[in-house]
VOBA-1610 file (N, C-alpha, C; in pm, whole numbers, padded with zeros to 5 digits, always signed):
BEGIN
Met-03933-04473-01185Met-03791-04448-01213Met-03777-04388-01352Leu-03694-04286-01363Leu-03673-04221-01492Leu-03594-04308-01587Asp-03628-04295-01715Asp-03553-04365-01819Asp-03407-04319-01815Gln-03315-04415-01826Gln-03173-04381-01821Gln-03133-04286-01933Lys-03200-04293-02047Lys-03169-04201-02157Lys-03198-04056-02118Ile-03302-04035-02037Ile-03335-03900-01991Ile-03229-03851-01894Ile-03184-03939-01804Ile-03078-03902-01710Ile-02950-03870-01786Asn-02919-03949-01888Asn-02799-03924-01969Asn-02808-03789-02042Leu-02928-03757-02089Leu-02948-03628-02155Leu-02923-03514-02058Phe-02974-03525-01937Phe-02953-03421-01837Phe-02805-03408-01802Asp-02737-03520-01793Asp-02594-03516-01765Asp-02518-03445-01877Ala-02556-03474-02002Ala-02492-03408-02115Ala-02517-03258-02114Tyr-02635-03220-02071Tyr-02669-03078-02062Tyr-02590-03008-01952Thr-02584-03070-01834Thr-02519-03003-01721Thr-02367-03003-01731His-02311-03087-01817His-02165-03095-01825His-02111-03064-01964Gly-02196-03013-02051Gly-02149-02982-02185Gly-02194-02845-02231Ala-02192-02827-02363Ala-02224-02696-02421Ala-02369-02682-02463Met-02452-02781-02433Met-02593-02777-02472Met-02664-02662-02402Thr-02741-02584-02478Thr-02817-02475-02417Thr-02941-02531-02347Arg-03000-02451-02258Arg-03120-02496-02190Arg-03234-02516-02289Lys-03242-02429-02390Lys-03346-02442-02492Lys-03334-02574-02565Glu-03212-02607-02605Glu-03190-02734-02675Glu-03222-02853-02585Phe-03180-02845-02460Phe-03209-02952-02365Phe-03359-02974-02351Leu-03434-02865-02333Leu-03579-02878-02314Leu-03647-02932-02439Gln-03598-02893-02556Gln-03653-02945-02680Gln-03631-03096-02691Arg-03511-03139-02659Arg-03480-03282-02666Arg-03553-03360-02558Leu-03567-03299-02440Leu-03643-03364-02333Leu-03788-03381-02373Ala-03845-03280-02437Ala-03984-03289-02484Ala-04001-03401-02586Gln-03903-03417-02674Gln-03908-03525-02772Gln-03907-03661-02703Met-03823-03676-02601Met-03815-03803-02529Met-03940-03830-02446Ala-03992-03723-02385Ala-04108-03738-02296Ala-04240-03749-02372Gly-04241-03700-02497Gly-04361-03708-02577Gly-04434-03577-02593Ser-04404-03479-02507Ser-04467-03348-02517Ser-04394-03250-02427Thr-04417-03122-02452Thr-04358-03018-02366Thr-04413-03027-02225Val-04544-03055-02214Val-04606-03066-02082Val-04542-03179-02002Ala-04520-03293-02067Ala-04459-03406-01999Ala-04315-03374-01960Ala-04245-03300-02046Ala-04106-03261-02017Ala-04100-03173-01894Met-04191-03077-01884Met-04190-02985-01771Met-04226-03058-01641Ala-04303-03164-01652Ala-04337-03244-01534Ala-04216-03324-01485Leu-04128-03361-01578Leu-04008-03437-01542Leu-03897-03348-01486Leu-03896-03224-01526Leu-03784-03135-01493Leu-03755-03126-01344Pro-03855-03109-01256Pro-03823-03100-01113Pro-03755-03225-01057Gln-03779-03340-01122Gln-03714-03462-01076Gln-03565-03464-01111Leu-03528-03390-01215Leu-03391-03390-01262Leu-03304-03285-01194Glu-03360-03169-01168Glu-03282-03058-01116Glu-03261-03070-00965Leu-03160-03002-00915Leu-03127-03008-00773Leu-03243-02956-00689Asn-03270-03026-00579Asn-03371-02983-00483Asn-03299-02954-00352Leu-03254-02831-00336Leu-03169-02796-00223Leu-03244-02790-00090Thr-03377-02803-00094Thr-03452-02809+00031Thr-03423-02939+00105Gln-03364-03035+00038Gln-03331-03163+00100Gln-03187-03167+00150Ala-03119-03053+00152Ala-02975-03053+00174Ala-02932-03073+00319Asn-03012-03030+00416Asn-02964-03028+00554Asn-02989-03160+00625Thr-02892-03251+00616Thr-02902-03379+00686Thr-02838-03373+00824Thr-02776-03261+00858Thr-02700-03250+00983Thr-02769-03161+01086Ala-02893-03126+01065Ala-02962-03031+01153Ala-02963-03076+01298Ala-02982-03206+01321Ala-02993-03256+01458Ala-02862-03244+01535Asp-02751-03228+01464Asp-02620-03222+01529Asp-02562-03081+01531Ala-02645-02982+01504Ala-02596-02844+01491Ala-02525-02795+01616Asp-02570-02839+01735Asp-02511-02791+01859Asp-02370-02844+01882Lys-02328-02942+01804Lys-02195-03000+01818Lys-02089-02925+01738Leu-02136-02831+01654Leu-02045-02767+01558Leu-02041-02616+01573Gln-01930-02560+01531Gln-01918-02417+01507Gln-01918-02396+01357Thr-02007-02311+01307Thr-02017-02291+01163Thr-02025-02142+01131Gly-01994-02108+01009Gly-02003-01970+00965Gly-01922-01949+00838Tyr-01912-01825+00796Tyr-01839-01791+00674Tyr-01710-01718+00708Val-01608-01750+00632Val-01478-01686+00649Val-01433-01634+00513Glu-01330-01551+00516Glu-01268-01504+00392Glu-01117-01523+00406Tyr-01056-01575+00301Tyr-00910-01593+00305Tyr-00850-01542+00174Pro-00722-01509+00175Pro-00658-01460+00053Pro-00614-01574-00036Ser-00610-01548-00165Ser-00556-01643-00261Ser-00495-01566-00376Glu-00420-01635-00460Glu-00360-01571-00577Glu-00466-01524-00675Ala-00590-01575-00661Ala-00701-01533-00747Ala-00783-01422-00684Gly-00743-01376-00565Gly-00818-01273-00494Gly-00885-01330-00370Pro-00959-01247-00295Pro-01025-01295-00173Pro-01127-01404-00204Val-01135-01502-00116Val-01226-01615-00134Val-01319-01626-00014Arg-01447-01633-00041Arg-01547-01657+00063Arg-01566-01808+00076Ala-01572-01856+00199Ala-01587-02000+00221Ala-01676-02027+00341Tyr-01747-02138+00335Tyr-01824-02185+00449Tyr-01733-02272+00534Met-01741-02257+00664Met-01652-02330+00754Met-01732-02402+00862Ala-01689-02523+00894Ala-01752-02601+01000Ala-01645-02677+01076Ala-01657-02679+01208Ala-01559-02748+01292Ala-01628-02794+01420Pro-01579-02900+01481Pro-01634-02943+01610Pro-01612-02835+01716Arg-01706-02822+01808Arg-01694-02721+01913Arg-01582-02754+02011Lys-01557-02882+02035Lys-01456-02921+02132Lys-01318-02875+02084Pro-01249-02791+02160Pro-01120-02738+02114Pro-01009-02841+02121Lys-00940-02863+02012Lys-00822-02948+02005Lys-00759-02928+01868Lys-00637-02974+01851Lys-00575-02966+01720Lys-00645-03063+01625Arg-00677-03012+01504Arg-00749-03094+01408Arg-00687-03081+01269Ser-00696-03186+01193Ser-00657-03180+01053Ser-00766-03109+00974Gly-00729-03055+00859Gly-00823-02977+00779Gly-00862-03046+00650Val-00987-03026+00609Val-01037-03084+00485Val-01107-02976+00404Val-01068-02962+00278Val-01135-02872+00185Val-01242-02949+00110Ile-01364-02897+00111Ile-01477-02957+00040Ile-01497-02879-00090Ile-01496-02950-00202Ile-01497-02883-00333Ile-01629-02912-00406His-01698-02807-00440His-01832-02818-00497His-01834-02868-00641Glu-01955-02897-00686Glu-01979-02936-00825Glu-01977-02812-00914Asn-02022-02828-01038Asn-02013-02716-01133Asn-02128-02617-01118Arg-02199-02621-01006Arg-02304-02523-00976Arg-02264-02430-00862Gly-02137-02434-00821Gly-02089-02345-00718Gly-02122-02391-00577Leu-02094-02304-00480Leu-02118-02335-00339Leu-02267-02324-00310Asn-02325-02433-00259Asn-02468-02432-00227Asn-02493-02504-00096Ala-02619-02516-00060Ala-02657-02573+00069Ala-02612-02718+00083His-02612-02792-00026His-02569-02932-00019His-02421-02942+00018Ile-02337-02863-00047Ile-02194-02869-00018Ile-02165-02819+00123Glu-02239-02720+00169Glu-02223-02676+00307Glu-02260-02788+00404Asp-02360-02867+00369Asp-02398-02981+00451Asp-02287-03085+00453Val-02223-03108+00339Val-02111-03202+00333Val-01997-03153+00423Ala-01973-03022+00427Ala-01871-02968+00516Ala-01906-03000+00662Arg-02033-02989+00697Arg-02073-03022+00835Arg-02054-03171+00863Arg-02077-03255+00763Arg-02055-03399+00782Arg-01908-03425+00811Ala-01819-03359+00740Ala-01676-03376+00766Ala-01640-03326+00905Ala-01701-03216+00947Ala-01676-03162+01081Ala-01726-03258+01189Leu-01840-03319+01167Leu-01892-03417+01263Leu-01801-03538+01275Ala-01724-03564+01170Ala-01627-03674+01173Ala-01496-03633+01241Gly-01485-03505+01280Gly-01370-03461+01359Gly-01273-03368+01290Tyr-01310-03314+01175Tyr-01217-03231+01099Tyr-01261-03085+01096Thr-01164-02996+01078Thr-01196-02858+01045Thr-01216-02852+00895Ala-01336-02820+00852Ala-01371-02827+00710Ala-01408-02689+00656Ile-01359-02660+00537Ile-01403-02539+00467Ile-01450-02577+00327Ala-01553-02509+00284Ala-01608-02526+00149Ala-01595-02393+00077Pro-01487-02372+00002Pro-01468-02245-00066Pro-01568-02225-00180Asp-01602-02101-00204Asp-01684-02065-00320Asp-01587-02044-00436Gly-01581-02141-00525Gly-01489-02133-00638Gly-01518-02018-00731Leu-01639-01962-00721Leu-01675-01850-00807Leu-01647-01715-00741Ser-01577-01715-00630Ser-01541-01589-00564Ser-01473-01490-00657Pro-01382-01534-00747Pro-01318-01438-00838Pro-01414-01370-00934Leu-01534-01430-00951Leu-01634-01373-01042Leu-01755-01319-00967Gly-01736-01289-00840Gly-01845-01229-00764Gly-01923-01325-00678Gly-01889-01453-00681Gly-01956-01550-00597Gly-02064-01629-00669Thr-02113-01732-00605Thr-02215-01820-00664Thr-02351-01750-00666Pro-02414-01739-00783Pro-02548-01680-00790Pro-02654-01781-00747Glu-02773-01733-00718Glu-02881-01824-00678Glu-02925-01913-00793Asp-02925-01860-00914Asp-02967-01937-01031Asp-02861-02040-01066Thr-02897-02169-01063Thr-02798-02274-01083Thr-02744-02277-01226Asp-02826-02241-01324Asp-02778-02237-01461Asp-02678-02123-01480Glu-02702-02011-01415Glu-02607-01900-01421Glu-02475-01940-01354Ala-02485-02017-01244Ala-02364-02065-01177Ala-02284-02154-01270Arg-02352-02241-01342Arg-02284-02329-01438Arg-02215-02248-01546Thr-02281-02143-01593Thr-02222-02057-01695Thr-02096-01990-01642Arg-02102-01941-01517Arg-01985-01874-01459Arg-01869-01970-01436Ile-01901-02094-01402Ile-01794-02193-01387Ile-01717-02205-01518Gly-01790-02201-01630Gly-01726-02208-01761Gly-01642-02086-01792Gln-01671-01974-01727Gln-01596-01850-01749Gln-01474-01839-01659Leu-01467-01924-01557Leu-01357-01920-01461Leu-01233-01984-01524Thr-01121-01913-01523Thr-01001-01971-01582Thr-00951-02086-01494Pro-00893-02190-01554Pro-00841-02301-01475Pro-00742-02257-01369Glu-00658-02160-01399Glu-00558-02116-01303Glu-00623-02045-01184Ala-00724-01961-01211Ala-00793-01894-01101Ala-00864-01997-01012Ala-00929-02094-01074Ala-00997-02197-00997Ala-00898-02273-00908Leu-00785-02311-00965Leu-00684-02382-00888Leu-00636-02299-00770Gln-00611-02171-00792Gln-00558-02085-00685Gln-00659-02068-00571Val-00788-02066-00603Val-00890-02056-00498Val-00874-02169-00397Phe-00855-02291-00448Phe-00853-02407-00359Phe-00715-02433-00300Leu-00609-02397-00371Leu-00477-02399-00309Leu-00473-02303-00190Gly-00540-02188-00206Gly-00548-02093-00096Gly-00623-02150+00023Gly-00725-02232-00004Gly-00800-02295+00104Gly-00715-02392+00184Leu-00631-02468+00114Leu-00541-02560+00183Leu-00440-02483+00268Ala-00387-02375+00213Ala-00292-02293+00288Ala-00359-02233+00412Tyr-00485-02190+00398Tyr-00558-02133+00511Tyr-00574-02235+00623Leu-00605-02359+00588Leu-00624-02462+00689Leu-00493-02499+00758Arg-00384-02491+00687Arg-00255-02529+00748Arg-00211-02429+00855Gln-00251-02302+00838Gln-00211-02203+00937Gln-00321-02172+01038Tyr-00433-02242+01028Tyr-00546-02216+01117Tyr-00509-02251+01262Pro-00552-02171+01359Pro-00524-02204+01498Pro-00569-02346+01534Lys-00486-02415+01608Lys-00512-02553+01650Lys-00510-02651+01532Ala-00445-02615+01424Ala-00433-02706+01310Ala-00319-02804+01332Thr-00335-02926+01284Thr-00227-03024+01291Thr-00126-03003+01179Gly-00168-02930+01074Gly-00084-02911+00956Gly-00115-03010+00846Lys-00186-03118+00879Lys-00224-03214+00777Lys-00351-03167+00707Thr-00355-03186+00575Thr-00472-03141+00498Thr-00514-03247+00396Gly-00644-03248+00371Gly-00701-03333+00268Gly-00805-03255+00192Cys-00856-03313+00087Cys-00965-03252+00011Cys-01056-03361-00041Val-01181-03324-00061Val-01277-03413-00125Val-01363-03329-00218Gly-01375-03375-00343Gly-01450-03300-00442Gly-01544-03387-00521Phe-01645-03322-00578Phe-01753-03393-00646Phe-01771-03336-00787Cys-01771-03422-00888Cys-01792-03379-01027Cys-01681-03279-01066Trp-01714-03155-01095Trp-01613-03053-01122Trp-01513-03048-01008Gly-01564-03062-00886Gly-01478-03065-00769Gly-01394-03190-00760Gly-01442-03302-00816Gly-01361-03423-00821Gly-01240-03403-00909Ala-01260-03337-01023Ala-01147-03304-01110Ala-01051-03211-01037Met-01105-03115-00961Met-01021-03024-00886Met-00942-03097-00778Ala-01003-03196-00713Ala-00931-03273-00612Ala-00809-03341-00675Asn-00827-03399-00793Asn-00714-03458-00865Asn-00610-03351-00899Asn-00658-03235-00939Asn-00569-03126-00978Asn-00489-03073-00859Leu-00552-03067-00742Leu-00481-03025-00622Leu-00371-03126-00587Ala-00402-03255-00604Ala-00301-03357-00577Ala-00178-03339-00667Val-00202-03296-00791Val-00092-03272-00884Val-00013-03147-00844Asn-00082-03045-00794Asn-00021-02913-00777Asn+00017-02875-00635Asp-00016-02956-00536Asp+00020-02923-00398Asp+00095-03041-00336Pro+00228-03037-00332Pro+00305-03147-00277Pro+00286-03166-00127Gln+00228-03066-00059Gln+00204-03079+00085Gln+00072-03150+00116Leu-00013-03167+00016Leu-00143-03230+00038Leu-00124-03374+00081Asn-00193-03413+00188Asn-00178-03549+00240Asn-00275-03650+00178Ala-00395-03604+00145Ala-00497-03696+00096Ala-00596-03624+00006Ala-00636-03689-00102Ala-00736-03632-00194Ala-00838-03739-00229Val-00964-03702-00222Val-01074-03792-00258Val-01150-03729-00373Ala-01165-03804-00481Ala-01235-03753-00599Ala-01358-03839-00626Phe-01475-03777-00620Phe-01600-03843-00660Phe-01627-03810-00805Tyr-01629-03913-00889Tyr-01660-03903-01032Tyr-01600-03777-01095Gly-01469-03764-01074Gly-01398-03646-01125Gly-01310-03678-01244Arg-01302-03583-01336Arg-01214-03598-01451Arg-01069-03617-01406Gln-00998-03703-01476Gln-00863-03739-01437Gln-00760-03641-01494Pro-00647-03622-01424Pro-00542-03536-01479Pro-00467-03608-01591Ala-00387-03536-01663Ala-00305-03597-01767Ala-00208-03695-01705Ala-00185-03807-01773Ala-00093-03909-01722Ala+00046-03851-01696Ala+00085-03754-01777Ala+00218-03693-01762Ala+00232-03616-01632Asp+00119-03577-01570Asp+00123-03502-01445Asp+00122-03591-01321Val+00092-03717-01339Val+00078-03808-01225Val+00206-03819-01141Pro+00327-03815-01199Pro+00447-03823-01115Pro+00458-03712-01010Lys+00385-03603-01027Lys+00389-03493-00930Lys+00307-03523-00805Ile+00223-03624-00808Ile+00131-03651-00697Ile+00204-03713-00580Lys+00194-03648-00464Lys+00252-03699-00340Lys+00144-03746-00243Ala+00021-03699-00261Ala-00088-03734-00171Ala-00136-03877-00196Ala-00197-03936-00094Ala-00271-04061-00113Ala-00406-04027-00173Leu-00455-04113-00261Leu-00580-04086-00333Leu-00686-04191-00302Met-00811-04145-00302Met-00927-04234-00305Met-01017-04186-00417Leu-01053-04277-00507Leu-01127-04242-00627Leu-01258-04319-00631His-01369-04246-00636His-01503-04306-00642His-01563-04281-00781Tyr-01611-04387-00847Tyr-01670-04373-00979Tyr-01806-04441-00985Ala-01892-04387-01071Ala-02027-04442-01091Ala-02028-04533-01214Gly-02084-04651-01200Gly-02081-04748-01308Gly-02144-04701-01437Leu-02245-04615-01429Leu-02316-04569-01549Leu-02256-04442-01608Asp-02149-04393-01548Asp-02091-04264-01587Asp-01983-04284-01693Thr-02025-04323-01813Thr-01928-04356-01918Thr-01841-04237-01957Arg-01895-04117-01947Arg-01821-03997-01985Arg-01693-03983-01901Ile-01705-03994-01771Ile-01590-03981-01682Ile-01507-04109-01678Asn-01573-04223-01683Asn-01503-04350-01668Asn-01408-04381-01783Ala-01426-04315-01895Ala-01337-04338-02009Ala-01192-04306-01976Gly-01170-04217-01879Gly-01034-04178-01845Gly-00968-04264-01738Ile-01041-04362-01683Ile-00987-04441-01573Ile-00865-04525-01613Pro-00869-04601-01723Pro-00755-04690-01752Pro-00620-04618-01759Asp-00614-04505-01829Asp-00487-04433-01840Asp-00443-04378-01705Tyr-00538-04328-01627Tyr-00506-04273-01497Tyr-00453-04382-01404Glu-00523-04494-01399Glu-00481-04602-01310Glu-00345-04658-01352Ala-00322-04670-01481Ala-00193-04718-01528Ala-00080-04624-01485Ala-00105-04494-01494Ala-00003-04396-01454Ala+00019-04398-01303Leu-00088-04414-01225Leu-00075-04422-01080Leu+00010-04542-01040Lys-00016-04656-01103Lys+00062-04776-01074Lys+00207-04759-01115Ala+00228-04704-01233Ala+00364-04688-01284Ala+00449-04596-01198Asn+00383-04501-01130Asn+00457-04404-01050Asn+00450-04431-00900Gly+00394-04544-00863Gly+00391-04583-00723Gly+00308-04494-00635Val+00203-04432-00691Val+00114-04346-00612Val+00019-04433-00531Ser+00005-04402-00403Ser-00088-04475-00318Ser-00231-04436-00352Tyr-00312-04532-00391Tyr-00450-04500-00427Tyr-00543-04617-00400Glu-00670-04584-00383Glu-00779-04682-00375Glu-00884-04638-00475Leu-00936-04731-00552Leu-01036-04700-00654Leu-01158-04788-00634Phe-01274-04725-00630Phe-01399-04797-00611Phe-01496-04764-00724Met-01555-04868-00782Met-01658-04852-00884Met-01790-04896-00824Tyr-01892-04811-00834Tyr-02024-04839-00780Tyr-02117-04874-00897Asp-02139-05001-00914Asp-02213-05049-01031Asp-02359-05005-01027Gly-02411-04973-01145Gly-02553-04944-01160Gly-02597-04808-01110Val-02502-04719-01078Val-02540-04586-01029Val-02487-04479-01124Asn-02543-04360-01110Asn-02514-04249-01201Asn-02414-04150-01142His-02355-04072-01231His-02280-03953-01193His-02367-03872-01096Ala-02305-03818-00992Ala-02375-03742-00888Ala-02448-03831-00788Phe-02409-03959-00780Phe-02481-04050-00690Phe-02469-04011-00544His-02369-03932-00508His-02353-03893-00368His-02439-03774-00328Asn-02490-03701-00425Asn-02563-03578-00398Asn-02710-03607-00368Asp-02746-03595-00240Asp-02883-03631-00200Asp-02987-03528-00240Thr-02947-03422-00311Thr-03043-03327-00367Thr-03060-03348-00518Ala-03000-03455-00573Ala-02994-03475-00718Ala-03098-03571-00771Gly-03208-03588-00700Gly-03320-03666-00751Gly-03281-03808-00787Pro-03318-03854-00907Pro-03297-03994-00944Pro-03151-04033-00960Arg-03062-03937-00968Arg-02919-03970-00979Arg-02860-04010-00844Tyr-02922-03967-00736Tyr-02875-04000-00602Tyr-02901-04147-00572Asp-02802-04212-00513Asp-02818-04351-00471Asp-02777-04361-00324Lys-02874-04381-00237Lys-02850-04375-00093Lys-02746-04476-00047Ala-02756-04599-00093Ala-02663-04704-00048Ala-02521-04674-00092Ala-02504-04637-00219Ala-02370-04607-00270Ala-02312-04483-00203Ala-02397-04381-00182Ala-02351-04259-00116Ala-02303-04287+00026Lys-02379-04366+00099Lys-02342-04398+00237Lys-02210-04474+00242Leu-02196-04574+00156Leu-02074-04654+00154Leu-01953-04570+00115Ala-01968-04488+00011Ala-01857-04405-00036Ala-01814-04305+00071Trp-01910-04248+00144Trp-01874-04152+00249Trp-01807-04223+00366Gln-01855-04341+00403Gln-01790-04417+00509Gln-01646-04448+00471Arg-01624-04487+00347Arg-01489-04515+00301Arg-01403-04389+00303Thr-01463-04277+00267Thr-01390-04150+00265Thr-01343-04111+00405Ile-01432-04118+00502Ile-01396-04080+00639Ile-01293-04177+00696Ala-01305-04305+00667Ala-01205-04402+00712Ala-01069-04373+00649Phe-01070-04333+00523Phe-00947-04297+00451Phe-00882-04174+00513Phe-00962-04074+00545Phe-00907-03956+00612Phe-00852-03993+00750Gly-00917-04087+00817Gly-00866-04131+00946Gly-00726-04190+00934Lys-00702-04266+00828Lys-00571-04328+00805Lys-00466-04226+00762Thr-00506-04130+00680Thr-00409-04039+00619Thr-00391-03907+00692Leu-00495-03862+00763Leu-00492-03734+00831Leu-00498-03744+00983Gly-00547-03855+01033Gly-00580-03861+01176Gly-00705-03778+01198Lys-00714-03712+01311Lys-00830-03627+01341Lys-00782-03486+01377
//
């Protein structure tokens, strides 16, 4: 098991202004040598070869890529839905700060297997789309204006509401950067029925009165960076009568739901959080 200080360093690198050179230098200091640092690196970075957990159920789904309009321009998105034709509620899957990748597409298929029409928009569509290099994707996320990012996902919700055989009910679930976006969508879309945020930055307390959606909030016990905002957010939710459920998963790290995230992934917590998420969508969206 990796030292928690090394995991914290990686988290600071992936979510802050630290350059890759600085990160590797500090990792080498912690590991004892550059050679040791390079041996640790594959354990820390995403391993997208582990992303497809839904392969055995592929025949149950219709999948592919779509394009929809938004105020930020055309958006490319991955889409997954059950093959059986019927009216379905829609769920937007919101990626982390590395853009749309195989893991998030797999999460979209998981939502589809649960009975929803799911789309996973590429938030970097306004900047040409998600590049293969994950560090470059992180850099582009930093270049994306907050308003453009918001419009990409508001457009996704609008697309699902008018989709053939749609019930009109919509939800979203986001992770890390996408968790913050899920909260932001709840603030900015009064038609949104349900939002689930995994370890996402909280909106300003002053914006909480705008929230009409029901919320489910998942947090990692070791994620002090994100957890610092919980007390103010929860106080504002209570003060404004917003329907919410909050779960803290003790002893796990930021990104615990991402099964391509090496030592940060926690199978038990991920399974429980996803079960709770699907049950929550069942209550708020139906199928």
